[in-house]
C-alpha positions as CSV (number, residue, x, y, z in Angstrom):
1,M,64.2,87.8,98.3
2,K,67.3,89.0,96.5
3,D,69.8,86.5,95.1
4,I,72.4,85.7,97.9
5,N,75.3,86.3,95.5
6,M,73.9,89.8,94.8
7,I,73.9,90.5,98.6
8,Y,77.5,89.4,98.9
9,K,78.5,91.6,95.9
10,L,76.8,94.5,97.6
11,M,78.7,93.7,100.8
12,I,82.0,93.8,98.9
13,L,81.0,97.2,97.4
14,F,80.0,98.4,100.9
15,L,83.3,97.3,102.4
16,I,85.4,98.9,99.7
17,N,83.3,102.1,99.8
18,S,83.6,102.3,103.6
19,V,87.3,103.3,103.5
20,N,89.1,106.1,101.6
21,F,91.9,103.9,100.3
22,P,92.1,100.7,98.1
23,L,91.6,97.4,99.8
24,S,93.6,94.3,98.7
25,N,92.2,91.0,97.7
26,S,93.6,89.4,100.8
27,Q,92.1,92.1,103.1
28,L,88.7,91.7,101.6
29,A,88.9,87.9,101.5
30,N,89.9,87.9,105.2
31,F,86.7,89.6,106.2
32,F,84.5,87.3,104.2
33,T,86.2,84.1,105.4
34,E,86.8,85.2,109.0
35,Y,83.2,86.2,109.5
36,N,82.0,83.0,107.7
37,Y,80.1,84.7,104.9
38,L,82.0,83.1,102.0
39,D,84.8,80.6,101.4
40,Y,87.8,81.8,99.4
41,V,86.7,80.4,96.1
42,Q,83.2,81.9,96.3
43,F,84.8,85.2,97.2
44,Q,87.2,85.1,94.2
45,L,84.3,84.4,91.8
46,L,82.3,87.3,93.1
47,I,85.2,89.8,93.1
48,E,86.0,88.7,89.5
49,D,82.4,89.3,88.5
50,L,82.5,92.8,90.1
51,V,85.7,93.7,88.2
52,N,84.2,92.4,84.9
53,S,81.0,94.3,85.3
54,E,83.1,97.5,86.1
55,M,81.6,97.9,89.6
56,I,85.1,97.9,91.0
57,K,88.5,98.6,89.5
58,S,91.6,96.4,90.2
59,K,95.2,97.5,90.2
60,Q,97.9,94.8,90.3
61,S,101.0,95.2,92.4
62,I,103.8,92.8,92.9
63,N,102.3,91.0,95.9
64,S,98.6,91.9,95.8
65,V,95.7,93.2,93.8
66,L,94.1,96.4,95.1
67,Y,90.4,97.3,94.6
68,T,88.6,100.6,94.5
69,I,84.9,101.2,93.8
70,T,83.9,102.8,90.6
71,D,81.1,105.4,90.1
72,M,78.9,102.7,88.7
73,G,79.6,100.6,91.8
74,K,78.7,103.5,94.0
75,Q,75.5,104.0,92.2
76,A,74.5,100.4,92.5
77,L,75.4,100.4,96.2
78,N,73.4,103.6,96.8
79,Y,70.4,102.1,95.1
80,M,70.5,98.7,96.7
81,Q,72.4,99.1,100.1
82,S,69.1,98.6,102.0
83,D,69.3,94.9,100.9
84,I,72.3,94.4,103.1
85,S,71.2,93.2,106.6
86,Q,72.0,95.5,109.6
87,S,74.0,92.7,111.2
88,S,76.2,92.4,108.1
89,I,76.7,96.1,108.1
90,N,77.7,95.9,111.8
91,D,80.2,93.2,111.0
92,M,81.8,95.2,108.2
93,Q,82.0,98.3,110.3
94,E,83.5,96.4,113.2
95,F,86.1,94.8,110.9
96,V,87.1,98.3,109.4
97,E,87.1,99.9,112.9
98,K,89.2,97.1,114.4
99,N,91.7,97.0,111.4
100,K,91.6,100.4,109.9
101,L,95.2,101.4,110.6
102,K,96.5,98.0,109.5
103,L,94.4,98.1,106.3
104,M,95.5,101.6,105.4
105,N,99.2,100.8,106.0
106,E,99.0,97.7,103.9
107,S,97.3,99.5,101.0
108,S,99.4,102.7,100.9
109,S,102.6,101.3,99.5
110,I,102.4,99.8,96.0
111,A,105.3,98.2,94.2
112,N,105.2,96.7,90.8
113,M,107.8,95.3,88.4
114,V,107.6,94.6,84.7
115,A,110.1,92.6,82.7
116,T,111.6,94.4,79.7
117,V,114.1,93.2,77.1
118,D,117.1,94.5,79.1
119,G,115.8,94.2,82.7
120,Y,112.9,95.3,84.8
121,D,110.9,98.5,85.1
122,V,110.1,99.0,88.8
123,C,107.3,101.4,89.8
124,L,107.1,102.3,93.5
125,E,104.1,104.3,94.7
126,L,102.9,105.8,97.9
127,V,99.2,106.5,98.0
128,E,97.1,108.5,100.5
129,K,93.3,108.8,100.2
130,Q,93.4,107.3,96.7
131,T,95.9,109.9,95.5
132,S,99.5,109.1,94.6
133,V,101.7,111.3,96.7
134,L,105.0,109.8,95.4
135,T,105.9,107.7,92.4
136,I,109.3,106.4,91.7
137,N,110.1,104.7,88.4
138,V,113.4,102.8,88.3
139,F,115.1,100.6,85.7
140,I,116.9,97.6,87.3
141,K,118.9,95.1,85.2
142,D,118.8,92.2,87.8
143,E,115.5,90.4,88.6
144,E,116.5,89.7,92.2
145,M,117.4,93.3,92.9
146,A,114.1,94.5,91.3
147,R,112.2,92.0,93.5
148,T,114.1,93.1,96.6
149,L,113.3,96.8,95.8
150,C,109.6,96.0,95.6
151,E,109.6,93.9,98.8
152,N,111.5,96.6,100.8
153,W,109.2,99.4,99.5
154,K,106.3,98.5,101.9
155,S,108.3,98.9,105.0
156,K,110.5,101.8,103.9
157,S,108.2,104.0,101.7
158,S,107.1,106.5,104.4
159,G,110.7,107.0,105.6
160,I,111.8,107.6,102.0
161,F,109.0,110.0,101.4
162,D,109.9,112.0,104.6
163,Y,113.6,112.0,103.6
164,I,112.8,113.4,100.1
165,L,110.5,116.1,101.5
166,N,113.1,117.1,104.1
167,Q,115.8,117.3,101.4
168,L,113.7,119.4,99.1
169,L,112.0,121.8,101.5
């Protein structure tokens, strides 16, 4: 029998691989805790191990970490996917099917801010199918304004994208 942690790592890879957009730490943790596979601490240890072993790639945004599967992760999943039980696969497919639109919307708008000597560099990104369709880099002097920009990006990014396209086309 395979090590149970290896099975859970394969399940994380399967879940990330089952969608064509990045999944956040909280989205993944929600599945594993809601379906009673892992507690939050166990999940965090496994996800960290997958990042360290380069099976998945992480990207930090202001309010979440987003994960995508690497080529090495895909190879491992292809080789060992049969070790995941059918009932676990069914649970993951049900979770994705039930939450796909919500998961996609939460992962498509990425905002990040980095402190500099004079203020904050803010990067706002709109992603579709793991491809950046819009990136806006802005320098803001005030931390509160930079944070507000990042927080508002999630709800307003698609409208801003549509506005830019309409103005330029």
